[in-house]
Structure formats: structure tokens, C-alpha cells
PyMOL Python script that loads the backbone (N, CA, C, O; Angstrom):
from pymol import cmd

cmd.read_pdbstr("""\
ATOM      1  N   MET A   1      -9.847   1.718   1.637  1.00  0.00           N
ATOM      2  CA  MET A   1      -9.518   1.370   2.998  1.00  0.00           C
ATOM      3  C   MET A   1      -9.400   2.681   3.783  1.00  0.00           C
ATOM      4  O   MET A   1      -8.681   3.588   3.364  1.00  0.00           O
ATOM      5  N   LYS A   2     -10.082   2.784   4.888  1.00  0.00           N
ATOM      6  CA  LYS A   2     -10.072   4.012   5.684  1.00  0.00           C
ATOM      7  C   LYS A   2      -8.927   3.980   6.694  1.00  0.00           C
ATOM      8  O   LYS A   2      -8.751   3.003   7.422  1.00  0.00           O
ATOM      9  N   ILE A   3      -8.156   5.065   6.724  1.00  0.00           N
ATOM     10  CA  ILE A   3      -7.061   5.227   7.672  1.00  0.00           C
ATOM     11  C   ILE A   3      -7.620   5.859   8.941  1.00  0.00           C
ATOM     12  O   ILE A   3      -8.287   6.891   8.878  1.00  0.00           O
ATOM     13  N   VAL A   4      -7.351   5.243  10.100  1.00  0.00           N
ATOM     14  CA  VAL A   4      -7.888   5.777  11.353  1.00  0.00           C
ATOM     15  C   VAL A   4      -6.824   6.408  12.245  1.00  0.00           C
ATOM     16  O   VAL A   4      -7.144   7.245  13.089  1.00  0.00           O
ATOM     17  N   SER A   5      -5.566   6.018  12.068  1.00  0.00           N
ATOM     18  CA  SER A   5      -4.492   6.661  12.827  1.00  0.00           C
ATOM     19  C   SER A   5      -3.191   6.543  12.050  1.00  0.00           C
ATOM     20  O   SER A   5      -2.998   5.621  11.258  1.00  0.00           O
ATOM     21  N   VAL A   6      -2.306   7.500  12.297  1.00  0.00           N
ATOM     22  CA  VAL A   6      -1.018   7.509  11.607  1.00  0.00           C
ATOM     23  C   VAL A   6       0.036   8.128  12.514  1.00  0.00           C
ATOM     24  O   VAL A   6      -0.207   9.135  13.180  1.00  0.00           O
ATOM     25  N   SER A   7       1.204   7.508  12.527  1.00  0.00           N
ATOM     26  CA  SER A   7       2.363   8.078  13.211  1.00  0.00           C
ATOM     27  C   SER A   7       3.439   8.233  12.139  1.00  0.00           C
ATOM     28  O   SER A   7       3.181   7.976  10.963  1.00  0.00           O
ATOM     29  N   ARG A   8       4.599   8.638  12.519  1.00  0.00           N
ATOM     30  CA  ARG A   8       5.672   8.777  11.528  1.00  0.00           C
ATOM     31  C   ARG A   8       6.157   7.422  11.025  1.00  0.00           C
ATOM     32  O   ARG A   8       6.772   7.354   9.961  1.00  0.00           O
ATOM     33  N   THR A   9       5.899   6.346  11.754  1.00  0.00           N
ATOM     34  CA  THR A   9       6.444   5.041  11.389  1.00  0.00           C
ATOM     35  C   THR A   9       5.415   3.984  11.007  1.00  0.00           C
ATOM     36  O   THR A   9       5.792   2.916  10.525  1.00  0.00           O
ATOM     37  N   GLU A  10       4.110   4.254  11.209  1.00  0.00           N
ATOM     38  CA  GLU A  10       3.092   3.262  10.857  1.00  0.00           C
ATOM     39  C   GLU A  10       1.726   3.915  10.738  1.00  0.00           C
ATOM     40  O   GLU A  10       1.494   5.021  11.226  1.00  0.00           O
ATOM     41  N   PHE A  11       0.811   3.182  10.060  1.00  0.00           N
ATOM     42  CA  PHE A  11      -0.580   3.638  10.016  1.00  0.00           C
ATOM     43  C   PHE A  11      -1.504   2.471  10.265  1.00  0.00           C
ATOM     44  O   PHE A  11      -1.151   1.319  10.014  1.00  0.00           O
ATOM     45  N   ARG A  12      -2.706   2.777  10.766  1.00  0.00           N
ATOM     46  CA  ARG A  12      -3.694   1.758  11.122  1.00  0.00           C
ATOM     47  C   ARG A  12      -4.965   2.014  10.328  1.00  0.00           C
ATOM     48  O   ARG A  12      -5.402   3.154  10.171  1.00  0.00           O
ATOM     49  N   THR A  13      -5.558   0.912   9.824  1.00  0.00           N
ATOM     50  CA  THR A  13      -6.800   1.007   9.070  1.00  0.00           C
ATOM     51  C   THR A  13      -7.986   0.678   9.968  1.00  0.00           C
ATOM     52  O   THR A  13      -7.823   0.158  11.072  1.00  0.00           O
ATOM     53  N   GLU A  14      -9.182   0.991   9.476  1.00  0.00           N
ATOM     54  CA  GLU A  14     -10.378   0.799  10.299  1.00  0.00           C
ATOM     55  C   GLU A  14     -10.619  -0.651  10.689  1.00  0.00           C
ATOM     56  O   GLU A  14     -11.333  -0.915  11.656  1.00  0.00           O
ATOM     57  N   ASP A  15     -10.032  -1.602   9.952  1.00  0.00           N
ATOM     58  CA  ASP A  15     -10.208  -3.011  10.315  1.00  0.00           C
ATOM     59  C   ASP A  15      -9.125  -3.504  11.286  1.00  0.00           C
ATOM     60  O   ASP A  15      -9.042  -4.698  11.577  1.00  0.00           O
ATOM     61  N   GLY A  16      -8.299  -2.575  11.784  1.00  0.00           N
ATOM     62  CA  GLY A  16      -7.311  -2.917  12.797  1.00  0.00           C
ATOM     63  C   GLY A  16      -5.940  -3.299  12.272  1.00  0.00           C
ATOM     64  O   GLY A  16      -5.028  -3.523  13.067  1.00  0.00           O
ATOM     65  N   GLN A  17      -5.762  -3.382  10.963  1.00  0.00           N
ATOM     66  CA  GLN A  17      -4.460  -3.721  10.413  1.00  0.00           C
ATOM     67  C   GLN A  17      -3.488  -2.559  10.607  1.00  0.00           C
ATOM     68  O   GLN A  17      -3.865  -1.393  10.493  1.00  0.00           O
ATOM     69  N   VAL A  18      -2.238  -2.895  10.900  1.00  0.00           N
ATOM     70  CA  VAL A  18      -1.194  -1.891  11.078  1.00  0.00           C
ATOM     71  C   VAL A  18      -0.126  -2.131  10.013  1.00  0.00           C
ATOM     72  O   VAL A  18       0.338  -3.256   9.829  1.00  0.00           O
ATOM     73  N   PHE A  19       0.260  -1.057   9.313  1.00  0.00           N
ATOM     74  CA  PHE A  19       1.241  -1.139   8.245  1.00  0.00           C
ATOM     75  C   PHE A  19       2.412  -0.210   8.554  1.00  0.00           C
ATOM     76  O   PHE A  19       2.204   0.923   8.989  1.00  0.00           O
ATOM     77  N   PRO A  20       3.645  -0.679   8.333  1.00  0.00           N
ATOM     78  CA  PRO A  20       4.807   0.182   8.576  1.00  0.00           C
ATOM     79  C   PRO A  20       4.932   1.251   7.493  1.00  0.00           C
ATOM     80  O   PRO A  20       4.473   1.064   6.366  1.00  0.00           O
ATOM     81  N   ILE A  21       5.551   2.361   7.843  1.00  0.00           N
ATOM     82  CA  ILE A  21       5.904   3.405   6.892  1.00  0.00           C
ATOM     83  C   ILE A  21       7.424   3.459   6.877  1.00  0.00           C
ATOM     84  O   ILE A  21       8.049   3.834   7.869  1.00  0.00           O
ATOM     85  N   ASP A  22       8.014   3.083   5.745  1.00  0.00           N
ATOM     86  CA  ASP A  22       9.467   3.026   5.646  1.00  0.00           C
ATOM     87  C   ASP A  22       9.900   3.612   4.317  1.00  0.00           C
ATOM     88  O   ASP A  22       9.543   3.063   3.274  1.00  0.00           O
ATOM     89  N   PRO A  23      10.633   4.674   4.306  1.00  0.00           N
ATOM     90  CA  PRO A  23      11.208   5.372   5.447  1.00  0.00           C
ATOM     91  C   PRO A  23      10.138   6.153   6.197  1.00  0.00           C
ATOM     92  O   PRO A  23       9.078   6.457   5.650  1.00  0.00           O
ATOM     93  N   PRO A  24      10.425   6.474   7.449  1.00  0.00           N
ATOM     94  CA  PRO A  24       9.437   7.203   8.262  1.00  0.00           C
ATOM     95  C   PRO A  24       9.092   8.562   7.657  1.00  0.00           C
ATOM     96  O   PRO A  24       9.895   9.161   6.941  1.00  0.00           O
ATOM     97  N   LEU A  25       7.893   9.033   7.956  1.00  0.00           N
ATOM     98  CA  LEU A  25       7.487  10.367   7.525  1.00  0.00           C
ATOM     99  C   LEU A  25       8.383  11.412   8.189  1.00  0.00           C
ATOM    100  O   LEU A  25       8.846  11.216   9.312  1.00  0.00           O
ATOM    101  N   LEU A  26       8.621  12.506   7.500  1.00  0.00           N
ATOM    102  CA  LEU A  26       9.454  13.578   8.044  1.00  0.00           C
ATOM    103  C   LEU A  26       8.695  14.469   9.018  1.00  0.00           C
ATOM    104  O   LEU A  26       9.295  15.162   9.839  1.00  0.00           O
ATOM    105  N   GLY A  27       7.361  14.442   8.918  1.00  0.00           N
ATOM    106  CA  GLY A  27       6.543  15.257   9.805  1.00  0.00           C
ATOM    107  C   GLY A  27       5.268  14.538  10.179  1.00  0.00           C
ATOM    108  O   GLY A  27       4.942  13.486   9.631  1.00  0.00           O
ATOM    109  N   ASP A  28       4.555  15.122  11.119  1.00  0.00           N
ATOM    110  CA  ASP A  28       3.295  14.524  11.553  1.00  0.00           C
ATOM    111  C   ASP A  28       2.191  14.813  10.541  1.00  0.00           C
ATOM    112  O   ASP A  28       2.176  15.872   9.914  1.00  0.00           O
ATOM    113  N   MET A  29       1.270  13.868  10.385  1.00  0.00           N
ATOM    114  CA  MET A  29       0.119  14.011   9.501  1.00  0.00           C
ATOM    115  C   MET A  29      -1.123  13.548  10.244  1.00  0.00           C
ATOM    116  O   MET A  29      -1.056  12.667  11.101  1.00  0.00           O
ATOM    117  N   THR A  30      -2.245  14.145   9.911  1.00  0.00           N
ATOM    118  CA  THR A  30      -3.511  13.656  10.451  1.00  0.00           C
ATOM    119  C   THR A  30      -3.938  12.456   9.614  1.00  0.00           C
ATOM    120  O   THR A  30      -3.452  12.284   8.496  1.00  0.00           O
ATOM    121  N   PRO A  31      -4.835  11.623  10.135  1.00  0.00           N
ATOM    122  CA  PRO A  31      -5.349  10.517   9.321  1.00  0.00           C
ATOM    123  C   PRO A  31      -5.970  11.004   8.002  1.00  0.00           C
ATOM    124  O   PRO A  31      -5.814  10.346   6.973  1.00  0.00           O
ATOM    125  N   ASP A  32      -6.665  12.136   8.021  1.00  0.00           N
ATOM    126  CA  ASP A  32      -7.265  12.657   6.788  1.00  0.00           C
ATOM    127  C   ASP A  32      -6.203  13.075   5.779  1.00  0.00           C
ATOM    128  O   ASP A  32      -6.353  12.824   4.584  1.00  0.00           O
ATOM    129  N   GLU A  33      -5.131  13.710   6.249  1.00  0.00           N
ATOM    130  CA  GLU A  33      -4.038  14.094   5.348  1.00  0.00           C
ATOM    131  C   GLU A  33      -3.375  12.855   4.751  1.00  0.00           C
ATOM    132  O   GLU A  33      -3.103  12.801   3.552  1.00  0.00           O
ATOM    133  N   PHE A  34      -3.118  11.862   5.604  1.00  0.00           N
ATOM    134  CA  PHE A  34      -2.475  10.636   5.122  1.00  0.00           C
ATOM    135  C   PHE A  34      -3.400   9.879   4.173  1.00  0.00           C
ATOM    136  O   PHE A  34      -2.935   9.271   3.208  1.00  0.00           O
ATOM    137  N   GLN A  35      -4.701   9.911   4.440  1.00  0.00           N
ATOM    138  CA  GLN A  35      -5.684   9.227   3.591  1.00  0.00           C
ATOM    139  C   GLN A  35      -5.573   9.698   2.144  1.00  0.00           C
ATOM    140  O   GLN A  35      -5.665   8.890   1.221  1.00  0.00           O
ATOM    141  N   GLU A  36      -5.376  11.001   1.941  1.00  0.00           N
ATOM    142  CA  GLU A  36      -5.237  11.535   0.584  1.00  0.00           C
ATOM    143  C   GLU A  36      -4.045  10.912  -0.127  1.00  0.00           C
ATOM    144  O   GLU A  36      -4.151  10.529  -1.292  1.00  0.00           O
ATOM    145  N   HIS A  37      -2.915  10.805   0.559  1.00  0.00           N
ATOM    146  CA  HIS A  37      -1.711  10.204  -0.027  1.00  0.00           C
ATOM    147  C   HIS A  37      -1.921   8.713  -0.279  1.00  0.00           C
ATOM    148  O   HIS A  37      -1.524   8.193  -1.322  1.00  0.00           O
ATOM    149  N   TYR A  38      -2.541   8.034   0.670  1.00  0.00           N
ATOM    150  CA  TYR A  38      -2.819   6.603   0.527  1.00  0.00           C
ATOM    151  C   TYR A  38      -3.711   6.342  -0.689  1.00  0.00           C
ATOM    152  O   TYR A  38      -3.436   5.447  -1.488  1.00  0.00           O
ATOM    153  N   ASP A  39      -4.773   7.127  -0.820  1.00  0.00           N
ATOM    154  CA  ASP A  39      -5.695   6.939  -1.943  1.00  0.00           C
ATOM    155  C   ASP A  39      -5.003   7.162  -3.281  1.00  0.00           C
ATOM    156  O   ASP A  39      -5.236   6.413  -4.229  1.00  0.00           O
ATOM    157  N   LEU A  40      -4.146   8.192  -3.370  1.00  0.00           N
ATOM    158  CA  LEU A  40      -3.410   8.440  -4.614  1.00  0.00           C
ATOM    159  C   LEU A  40      -2.452   7.293  -4.932  1.00  0.00           C
ATOM    160  O   LEU A  40      -2.349   6.869  -6.083  1.00  0.00           O
ATOM    161  N   ALA A  41      -1.752   6.791  -3.914  1.00  0.00           N
ATOM    162  CA  ALA A  41      -0.823   5.682  -4.123  1.00  0.00           C
ATOM    163  C   ALA A  41      -1.565   4.419  -4.549  1.00  0.00           C
ATOM    164  O   ALA A  41      -1.107   3.700  -5.437  1.00  0.00           O
ATOM    165  N   ALA A  42      -2.704   4.144  -3.923  1.00  0.00           N
ATOM    166  CA  ALA A  42      -3.496   2.955  -4.281  1.00  0.00           C
ATOM    167  C   ALA A  42      -3.996   3.064  -5.717  1.00  0.00           C
ATOM    168  O   ALA A  42      -4.005   2.071  -6.445  1.00  0.00           O
ATOM    169  N   ALA A  43      -4.412   4.258  -6.131  1.00  0.00           N
ATOM    170  CA  ALA A  43      -4.873   4.460  -7.506  1.00  0.00           C
ATOM    171  C   ALA A  43      -3.727   4.267  -8.490  1.00  0.00           C
ATOM    172  O   ALA A  43      -3.921   3.682  -9.556  1.00  0.00           O
ATOM    173  N   LEU A  44      -2.540   4.749  -8.148  1.00  0.00           N
ATOM    174  CA  LEU A  44      -1.377   4.586  -9.020  1.00  0.00           C
ATOM    175  C   LEU A  44      -1.027   3.113  -9.184  1.00  0.00           C
ATOM    176  O   LEU A  44      -0.806   2.648 -10.302  1.00  0.00           O
ATOM    177  N   VAL A  45      -0.975   2.381  -8.081  1.00  0.00           N
ATOM    178  CA  VAL A  45      -0.676   0.949  -8.152  1.00  0.00           C
ATOM    179  C   VAL A  45      -1.739   0.233  -8.979  1.00  0.00           C
ATOM    180  O   VAL A  45      -1.415  -0.633  -9.792  1.00  0.00           O
ATOM    181  N   GLY A  46      -2.994   0.586  -8.775  1.00  0.00           N
ATOM    182  CA  GLY A  46      -4.074  -0.024  -9.541  1.00  0.00           C
ATOM    183  C   GLY A  46      -3.943   0.245 -11.032  1.00  0.00           C
ATOM    184  O   GLY A  46      -4.290  -0.609 -11.848  1.00  0.00           O
ATOM    185  N   SER A  47      -3.448   1.415 -11.395  1.00  0.00           N
ATOM    186  CA  SER A  47      -3.300   1.751 -12.811  1.00  0.00           C
ATOM    187  C   SER A  47      -2.142   1.009 -13.460  1.00  0.00           C
ATOM    188  O   SER A  47      -2.066   0.948 -14.687  1.00  0.00           O
ATOM    189  N   LEU A  48      -1.254   0.453 -12.677  1.00  0.00           N
ATOM    190  CA  LEU A  48      -0.086  -0.255 -13.210  1.00  0.00           C
ATOM    191  C   LEU A  48      -0.362  -1.724 -13.492  1.00  0.00           C
ATOM    192  O   LEU A  48       0.495  -2.409 -14.051  1.00  0.00           O
ATOM    193  N   GLN A  49      -1.526  -2.219 -13.122  1.00  0.00           N
ATOM    194  CA  GLN A  49      -1.854  -3.615 -13.356  1.00  0.00           C
ATOM    195  C   GLN A  49      -1.960  -3.883 -14.848  1.00  0.00           C
ATOM    196  O   GLN A  49      -2.448  -3.052 -15.613  1.00  0.00           O
ATOM    197  N   ALA A  50      -1.496  -5.059 -15.244  1.00  0.00           N
ATOM    198  CA  ALA A  50      -1.544  -5.464 -16.641  1.00  0.00           C
ATOM    199  C   ALA A  50      -2.992  -5.607 -17.100  1.00  0.00           C
ATOM    200  O   ALA A  50      -3.852  -6.006 -16.315  1.00  0.00           O
ATOM    201  N   PRO A  51      -3.268  -5.287 -18.361  1.00  0.00           N
ATOM    202  CA  PRO A  51      -4.629  -5.460 -18.878  1.00  0.00           C
ATOM    203  C   PRO A  51      -5.090  -6.905 -18.687  1.00  0.00           C
ATOM    204  O   PRO A  51      -4.342  -7.844 -18.962  1.00  0.00           O
ATOM    205  N   GLY A  52      -6.309  -7.074 -18.219  1.00  0.00           N
ATOM    206  CA  GLY A  52      -6.861  -8.404 -18.005  1.00  0.00           C
ATOM    207  C   GLY A  52      -6.496  -8.998 -16.665  1.00  0.00           C
ATOM    208  O   GLY A  52      -7.033 -10.039 -16.287  1.00  0.00           O
ATOM    209  N   ASN A  53      -5.589  -8.359 -15.933  1.00  0.00           N
ATOM    210  CA  ASN A  53      -5.203  -8.845 -14.613  1.00  0.00           C
ATOM    211  C   ASN A  53      -6.123  -8.190 -13.599  1.00  0.00           C
ATOM    212  O   ASN A  53      -5.982  -7.000 -13.316  1.00  0.00           O
ATOM    213  N   ASP A  54      -7.073  -8.954 -13.044  1.00  0.00           N
ATOM    214  CA  ASP A  54      -8.054  -8.384 -12.139  1.00  0.00           C
ATOM    215  C   ASP A  54      -7.684  -8.572 -10.666  1.00  0.00           C
ATOM    216  O   ASP A  54      -8.550  -8.470  -9.797  1.00  0.00           O
ATOM    217  N   THR A  55      -6.418  -8.844 -10.376  1.00  0.00           N
ATOM    218  CA  THR A  55      -5.997  -9.063  -8.997  1.00  0.00           C
ATOM    219  C   THR A  55      -6.081  -7.769  -8.202  1.00  0.00           C
ATOM    220  O   THR A  55      -5.860  -6.687  -8.746  1.00  0.00           O
ATOM    221  N   THR A  56      -6.398  -7.875  -6.924  1.00  0.00           N
ATOM    222  CA  THR A  56      -6.391  -6.718  -6.039  1.00  0.00           C
ATOM    223  C   THR A  56      -5.227  -6.821  -5.067  1.00  0.00           C
ATOM    224  O   THR A  56      -5.088  -5.991  -4.169  1.00  0.00           O
ATOM    225  N   ASP A  57      -4.391  -7.840  -5.242  1.00  0.00           N
ATOM    226  CA  ASP A  57      -3.230  -8.047  -4.386  1.00  0.00           C
ATOM    227  C   ASP A  57      -2.094  -7.177  -4.902  1.00  0.00           C
ATOM    228  O   ASP A  57      -1.477  -7.508  -5.914  1.00  0.00           O
ATOM    229  N   THR A  58      -1.804  -6.057  -4.217  1.00  0.00           N
ATOM    230  CA  THR A  58      -0.781  -5.140  -4.698  1.00  0.00           C
ATOM    231  C   THR A  58       0.608  -5.771  -4.680  1.00  0.00           C
ATOM    232  O   THR A  58       1.497  -5.308  -5.393  1.00  0.00           O
ATOM    233  N   GLU A  59       0.811  -6.810  -3.884  1.00  0.00           N
ATOM    234  CA  GLU A  59       2.094  -7.501  -3.885  1.00  0.00           C
ATOM    235  C   GLU A  59       2.309  -8.263  -5.190  1.00  0.00           C
ATOM    236  O   GLU A  59       3.449  -8.538  -5.564  1.00  0.00           O
ATOM    237  N   ALA A  60       1.234  -8.604  -5.878  1.00  0.00           N
ATOM    238  CA  ALA A  60       1.337  -9.404  -7.091  1.00  0.00           C
ATOM    239  C   ALA A  60       1.521  -8.547  -8.337  1.00  0.00           C
ATOM    240  O   ALA A  60       1.856  -9.076  -9.397  1.00  0.00           O
ATOM    241  N   VAL A  61       1.312  -7.253  -8.237  1.00  0.00           N
ATOM    242  CA  VAL A  61       1.406  -6.389  -9.404  1.00  0.00           C
ATOM    243  C   VAL A  61       2.810  -6.459  -9.971  1.00  0.00           C
ATOM    244  O   VAL A  61       3.790  -6.268  -9.252  1.00  0.00           O
ATOM    245  N   GLY A  62       2.903  -6.736 -11.271  1.00  0.00           N
ATOM    246  CA  GLY A  62       4.190  -6.793 -11.941  1.00  0.00           C
ATOM    247  C   GLY A  62       4.925  -8.098 -11.774  1.00  0.00           C
ATOM    248  O   GLY A  62       6.058  -8.217 -12.240  1.00  0.00           O
ATOM    249  N   ARG A  63       4.329  -9.086 -11.128  1.00  0.00           N
ATOM    250  CA  ARG A  63       5.007 -10.350 -10.889  1.00  0.00           C
ATOM    251  C   ARG A  63       4.256 -11.495 -11.549  1.00  0.00           C
ATOM    252  O   ARG A  63       4.318 -12.630 -11.074  1.00  0.00           O
ATOM    253  N   SER A  64       3.560 -11.218 -12.619  1.00  0.00           N
ATOM    254  CA  SER A  64       2.776 -12.225 -13.317  1.00  0.00           C
ATOM    255  C   SER A  64       3.649 -13.399 -13.732  1.00  0.00           C
ATOM    256  O   SER A  64       4.726 -13.218 -14.299  1.00  0.00           O
ATOM    257  N   GLY A  65       3.172 -14.600 -13.444  1.00  0.00           N
ATOM    258  CA  GLY A  65       3.867 -15.805 -13.874  1.00  0.00           C
ATOM    259  C   GLY A  65       4.970 -16.257 -12.944  1.00  0.00           C
ATOM    260  O   GLY A  65       5.552 -17.320 -13.161  1.00  0.00           O
ATOM    261  N   GLU A  66       5.276 -15.491 -11.925  1.00  0.00           N
ATOM    262  CA  GLU A  66       6.319 -15.877 -10.978  1.00  0.00           C
ATOM    263  C   GLU A  66       5.693 -16.463  -9.729  1.00  0.00           C
ATOM    264  O   GLU A  66       4.524 -16.219  -9.432  1.00  0.00           O
ATOM    265  N   ASP A  67       6.484 -17.242  -8.996  1.00  0.00           N
ATOM    266  CA  ASP A  67       6.033 -17.748  -7.703  1.00  0.00           C
ATOM    267  C   ASP A  67       5.993 -16.569  -6.743  1.00  0.00           C
ATOM    268  O   ASP A  67       7.043 -16.053  -6.359  1.00  0.00           O
ATOM    269  N   GLN A  68       4.808 -16.138  -6.350  1.00  0.00           N
ATOM    270  CA  GLN A  68       4.654 -14.928  -5.570  1.00  0.00           C
ATOM    271  C   GLN A  68       5.064 -15.105  -4.119  1.00  0.00           C
ATOM    272  O   GLN A  68       5.169 -14.114  -3.397  1.00  0.00           O
ATOM    273  N   ASP A  69       5.296 -16.318  -3.668  1.00  0.00           N
ATOM    274  CA  ASP A  69       5.740 -16.536  -2.302  1.00  0.00           C
ATOM    275  C   ASP A  69       7.258 -16.582  -2.215  1.00  0.00           C
ATOM    276  O   ASP A  69       7.819 -16.615  -1.120  1.00  0.00           O
ATOM    277  N   SER A  70       7.916 -16.583  -3.354  1.00  0.00           N
ATOM    278  CA  SER A  70       9.356 -16.689  -3.395  1.00  0.00           C
ATOM    279  C   SER A  70      10.001 -15.387  -2.949  1.00  0.00           C
ATOM    280  O   SER A  70       9.545 -14.303  -3.311  1.00  0.00           O
ATOM    281  N   GLU A  71      11.060 -15.499  -2.164  1.00  0.00           N
ATOM    282  CA  GLU A  71      11.795 -14.333  -1.711  1.00  0.00           C
ATOM    283  C   GLU A  71      13.069 -14.155  -2.523  1.00  0.00           C
ATOM    284  O   GLU A  71      13.860 -13.260  -2.226  1.00  0.00           O
ATOM    285  N   GLU A  72      13.291 -14.989  -3.547  1.00  0.00           N
ATOM    286  CA  GLU A  72      14.481 -14.886  -4.360  1.00  0.00           C
ATOM    287  C   GLU A  72      14.421 -13.647  -5.230  1.00  0.00           C
ATOM    288  O   GLU A  72      13.341 -13.248  -5.664  1.00  0.00           O
ATOM    289  N   PRO A  73      15.582 -13.024  -5.495  1.00  0.00           N
ATOM    290  CA  PRO A  73      15.589 -11.837  -6.355  1.00  0.00           C
ATOM    291  C   PRO A  73      15.087 -12.152  -7.747  1.00  0.00           C
ATOM    292  O   PRO A  73      15.273 -13.253  -8.265  1.00  0.00           O
ATOM    293  N   ARG A  74      14.445 -11.156  -8.341  1.00  0.00           N
ATOM    294  CA  ARG A  74      13.939 -11.335  -9.709  1.00  0.00           C
ATOM    295  C   ARG A  74      14.988 -10.993 -10.716  1.00  0.00           C
ATOM    296  O   ARG A  74      14.742 -11.084 -11.919  1.00  0.00           O
TER     297      ARG A  74
END
""", "prot")
cmd.dss("prot")
cmd.show_as("cartoon", "prot")
cmd.util.cbc("prot")
cmd.orient("prot")
């Protein structure tokens, strides 16, 4: 996913989606600088998926077998 803009509190992708950054960044970053961090984080999350789990939904990682729409504590 390509990052096109970033502020201390949110970033925007090329498809127009806006994602919050919490806690906020301590300093300003260019989209290219933030892209490096985003790519590393996405790779880390991808490496944590269980073997045989081909999901690309990062919200589902580590929640196998649970109701993924539930907001109840695990």
C-alpha cells in the first residue's frame, strides 16, 4: 500500500483511506520516510500469521477461532 501523505496524527494511502496514528508521531516525517516504517510493520505482522492461515486481514491475526466482530476482551 503506497503512503501519499502523513501528519503526526494520521496517514493517507493512495486509494484515499485515512488511518490514525496513535500515539502521535514525535516529529514530522515525509511520506517516503513513513513508507519505510509502514512496510517493515506490515512485514512483521505478516510474519506473525499462523502457518496455513492465508488471511490478509491484519485485524484477524492471532484471533483464529474467535468471533472477529466481537468487542469483548479476550
